[in-house]
C-alpha positions in Angstrom: 30.1 9.1 -3.7 30.0 12.5 -2.9 31.5 14.8 -5.9 34.5 16.7 -4.9 34.1 20.1 -3.2 35.1 22.2 -6.3 36.9 21.3 -9.2 40.0 23.5 -11.1 42.4 22.6 -13.3 45.5 22.1 -11.2 48.8 23.1 -11.9 49.4 20.0 -13.5 46.5 20.8 -16.0 44.1 17.7 -14.4 41.2 18.6 -15.2 38.5 17.3 -12.0 35.0 18.2 -12.2 31.2 17.7 -9.8 30.4 14.5 -10.2 26.7 16.0 -9.4 27.1 17.9 -12.1 27.9 15.5 -14.9 24.8 13.6 -13.2 23.1 16.4 -13.6 23.9 16.9 -17.5 23.7 13.5 -18.4 19.7 13.4 -16.8 19.0 16.7 -18.8 20.6 15.2 -22.1 18.7 12.2 -21.1 15.1 13.5 -20.3 15.0 16.8 -22.9 14.4 19.5 -20.0 15.4 20.8 -16.6 12.7 20.0 -15.0 12.3 16.3 -16.4 15.9 15.9 -15.4 15.4 17.0 -11.5 12.3 14.6 -11.5 14.3 12.6 -12.3 17.1 13.1 -9.7 15.1 13.7 -6.8 16.4 17.7 -6.6 14.6 21.2 -8.1 15.6 22.2 -11.5 17.2 25.4 -10.0 19.2 22.8 -8.0 20.0 21.0 -11.5 21.0 24.4 -13.1 23.4 25.7 -10.4 25.2 21.8 -10.6 25.1 21.9 -14.5 26.7 25.8 -14.1 28.8 24.9 -11.8 30.5 22.6 -14.1 30.6 24.8 -17.2 32.2 26.8 -14.7 35.2 23.6 -13.7 35.7 23.1 -17.9 35.5 26.9 -18.5 32.7 26.5 -21.0 29.5 27.0 -21.2 27.6 24.0 -21.3 23.6 25.0 -22.2 22.1 27.5 -23.9 18.6 28.7 -24.7 16.5 28.1 -27.5 13.2 28.8 -28.0 12.4 29.0 -24.6 14.0 25.5 -24.4 17.3 24.7 -22.3 19.6 22.5 -24.7 23.2 21.5 -24.9 26.1 23.5 -26.6 28.2 21.1 -28.0 30.4 20.8 -25.0 27.4 20.1 -23.1 26.9 16.9 -25.9 30.7 15.9 -25.2 30.4 16.1 -21.6 26.4 14.4 -21.6 28.0 11.5 -24.1 30.7 10.6 -21.4 28.9 11.3 -18.2 27.5 7.9 -17.4 30.7 5.9 -18.6 32.9 8.5 -16.3 30.1 7.9 -13.1 30.2 4.4 -13.7 34.1 4.5 -13.2 33.8 6.6 -10.6 31.7 4.4 -8.4 33.7 1.4 -9.0 36.5 3.2 -7.8 34.6 4.2 -4.7 33.1 1.0 -4.1 36.8 -0.8 -4.0 37.7 1.9 -1.4 35.4 1.6 1.1 35.5 -1.9 0.3 39.4 -1.8 1.8 38.1 0.1 5.0 34.8 -2.2 5.6 33.2 1.1 6.3 29.4 1.8 6.2 29.3 5.5 5.2 27.9 8.2 2.6 24.8 8.7 1.2 23.0 5.6 -0.8 20.2 6.7 -2.8 17.3 3.8 -2.6 14.7 3.9 -6.0 11.4 2.1 -4.4 8.4 0.9 -5.7 5.0 2.3 -4.0 4.0 -1.0 -1.6 7.4 -1.5 -0.9 8.1 2.1 -0.1 5.3 2.1 2.7 5.3 -1.6 3.4 9.5 -2.1 4.2 11.2 0.4 3.5 10.1 3.0 6.2 11.7 0.4 8.8 14.6 -0.6 7.1 15.7 2.7 6.9 15.3 3.2 10.9 17.3 0.3 11.3 20.1 1.3 8.8 20.1 4.8 10.6 20.4 2.9 14.0 23.1 0.5 12.8 24.9 2.9 11.3 24.8 6.4 11.9 27.3 7.8 9.3 24.9 6.5 6.7 22.3 8.7 4.7 19.7 6.8 2.9 17.6 8.8 0.7 13.8 7.6 -1.3 12.7 7.7 -4.0 9.3 6.8 -4.7 8.9 5.1 -8.3 7.0 2.1 -9.8 9.4 -0.9 -10.4 10.1 -0.5 -13.8 11.3 2.9 -13.1 13.6 1.8 -9.7 15.2 -0.6 -12.7 15.5 2.3 -14.7 16.9 4.8 -12.4 19.2 2.1 -11.0 20.5 1.5 -15.1 21.1 5.8 -15.7 23.6 6.1 -12.0 20.3 8.0 -10.5 19.8 5.9 -7.5 22.2 3.5 -6.2 19.9 0.4 -5.1 16.7 0.0 -6.8 13.6 -2.0 -5.0 12.1 -3.9 -7.8 9.3 -7.1 -8.3 8.1 -9.4 -10.6 5.7 -12.2 -11.1 6.2 -15.5 -11.2 4.8 -15.5 -14.8 6.7 -12.7 -15.8 10.1 -12.5 -14.6 12.4 -9.2 -14.0 15.0 -8.4 -17.0 17.8 -6.5 -16.4 19.6 -4.4 -18.6 23.5 -5.3 -18.9 25.2 -4.1 -16.3 23.1 -4.6 -13.2 22.6 -7.6 -10.6 19.9 -8.6 -8.6 19.2 -10.6 -4.9 16.2 -12.2 -3.7 15.0 -10.0 -1.0 11.8 -12.0 -0.2 7.8 -12.6 -1.9 4.2 -10.8 -1.7 1.0 -12.7 -2.1 -1.8 -10.9 -3.6 -5.4 -11.7 -3.1 -8.4 -10.4 -5.1 -10.4 -8.1 -3.4 -14.6 -7.8 -4.1 -17.1 -6.0 -2.9 -18.7 -7.8 0.2 -21.6 -8.4 -2.1 -19.9 -10.2 -4.8 -21.2 -13.5 -5.3 -17.9 -15.1 -4.0 -17.2 -13.3 -1.1 -17.6 -15.7 1.7 -15.8 -17.7 -0.4 -12.4 -19.0 1.6 -9.9 -19.4 -1.9 -11.4 -18.7 -5.3 -9.7 -19.8 -8.7 -8.8 -16.9 -11.1 -10.2 -18.6 -13.5 -13.6 -18.2 -12.0 -13.0 -14.9 -12.1 -12.8 -14.8 -16.4 -15.6 -12.8 -16.6 -15.3 -9.9 -14.2 -14.4 -6.5 -14.2 -11.4 -5.1 -13.3 -9.7 -2.2 -11.9 -6.2 -1.4 -13.5 -2.3 0.7 -14.5 -2.1 0.5 -17.8 1.4 -1.3 -18.1 1.9 -2.0 -14.5 3.6 -5.5 -13.6 -0.2 -7.0 -12.1 -2.0 -5.3 -15.4 0.9 -7.2 -16.9 -0.2 -10.6 -15.0 -3.3 -10.5 -15.5 -3.2 -10.0 -19.3 -1.3 -12.8 -19.3 -3.4 -15.3 -17.0 -6.9 -13.9 -19.1 -4.8 -14.2 -22.6 -6.8 -17.1 -23.6 -10.4 -15.6 -22.5 -10.4 -12.3 -24.3 -13.0 -10.2 -22.7 -13.2 -6.4 -24.4 -14.8 -5.3 -20.8 -12.2 -6.9 -18.8 -10.8 -3.9 -17.6 -12.7 -1.0 -16.7 -11.2 1.8 -14.4 -7.6 3.1 -14.7 -6.8 3.6 -11.2 -3.2 3.5 -10.2 -2.8 3.5 -6.5 -3.8 0.2 -4.6 -5.1 2.5 -2.0 -7.5 4.1 -5.0 -8.3 1.1 -5.7 -9.1 -0.5 -2.7 -11.7 2.5 -2.3 -13.1 1.7 -6.1 -14.1 -1.9 -5.0 -15.3 -0.4 -1.8 -18.2 0.6 -4.2 -18.3 -2.0 -5.7 -16.8 -0.9 -9.2 -14.8 -3.9 -10.2 -12.0 -6.3 -9.0 -8.6 -5.3 -8.1 -5.2 -7.8 -7.5 -3.7 -6.5 -4.5 -0.6 -7.3 -3.0 -0.7 -8.0 1.3 2.5 -5.5 1.5 1.7 -2.0 3.1 -2.1 -2.8 2.0 -3.4 -1.8 5.9 -6.9 -2.9 6.8 -9.3 -3.1 4.4 -13.0 -1.0 4.8 -16.2 -3.5 5.9 -17.4 -3.0 2.1 -14.4 -4.9 1.5 -13.4 -8.5 1.0 -10.0 -10.2 0.1 -10.0 -13.6 -1.7 -7.3 -15.6 -1.3 -6.3 -17.6 -4.6 -5.6 -21.1 -4.9 -1.9 -20.5 -5.8 -1.5 -17.5 -5.1 0.1 -14.8 -7.3 3.3 -14.1 -6.3 5.9 -11.2 -6.7 9.0 -12.0 -6.1 11.0 -8.5 -4.5 14.4 -8.1 -5.7 16.7 -5.6 -4.3 19.0 -4.3 -7.7 22.5 -2.4 -8.6 25.0 -1.9 -11.0 27.7 -4.6 -10.9 30.6 -1.9 -10.6 28.8 -0.7 -6.9 28.0 -3.8 -5.6 31.5 -4.4 -3.0 30.1 -1.2 -1.4 29.6 -2.0 2.3 26.9 0.7 2.4 25.3 -1.5 -0.8 25.9 -4.7 1.0 24.2 -3.5 4.5 21.2 -2.0 2.7 20.3 -5.9 0.8 21.0 -7.6 4.4 18.9 -5.1 6.4 16.3 -4.8 3.2 15.9 -8.8 3.4 15.8 -9.1 6.9 13.2 -6.7 7.2 10.8 -8.8 4.2 11.3 -12.0 5.8 10.0 -10.5 8.9 6.9 -8.6 7.2 6.0 -11.9 5.2 5.5 -13.7 8.9 3.8 -11.0 10.1 1.1 -11.5 6.8 
């Protein structure tokens, strides 16, 4: 829901404030700096500063001050920041109810999606949304799965696209709901000279003594830790590589194995083999939203398109 064009005290003394300003000051309180707040909200630090300055004019009090080269909140700023999240949720709930009455798919829909979904699902889904509902403006923030859920919980985005593994279910904070959109299988990628490279399929237990490329804290890393928890190996995880595209290049150079999902993977180089895993690791893809916004038509439309897109791409893979 867009904030008021300009908030002022009315004749009856009622105070109205900018919704964008409330989001900005809550982000500043949460992240501790203009730069970090801007990164969380997908804006520039200058834009965040302007939104907070405007909010200060709305309430006729300074909300930030400079201390030792850092931007900190004043007492009034802290009061607003503490109330901002609750106010934003209430306003979103009201807006969702109003839009549900008109059944209109309009406005800005902010979506956070993990990288492979941002590459393999979101472009096709966004294109369909824009063609079907020209008055809807979807905006993407790429973030890892855990971060996407966090951004939804904080009100930074309206919809998160997240995933889990069967062995590690998705954990949602209070006030969030999720809808299963589809599934994505993962393969073990190995150098073409690996002893198992020509096998039709492998068991993960056969790779218990191998070295793996990994991203610390990722869901894939958690899955491997869970898989091999009974067979400790001090050198199991070697190179820290966050992006799957980089992991593929490292595998192609013979520097380890990688567990890489099929979604958004693209064509592999000739030096890399994809080994199908018996009882393959399965990622479940979810759409996540705040409960008060559940009746918003734009949210329902996006979830439906994302689910249909996931189903179509899953068949193609």
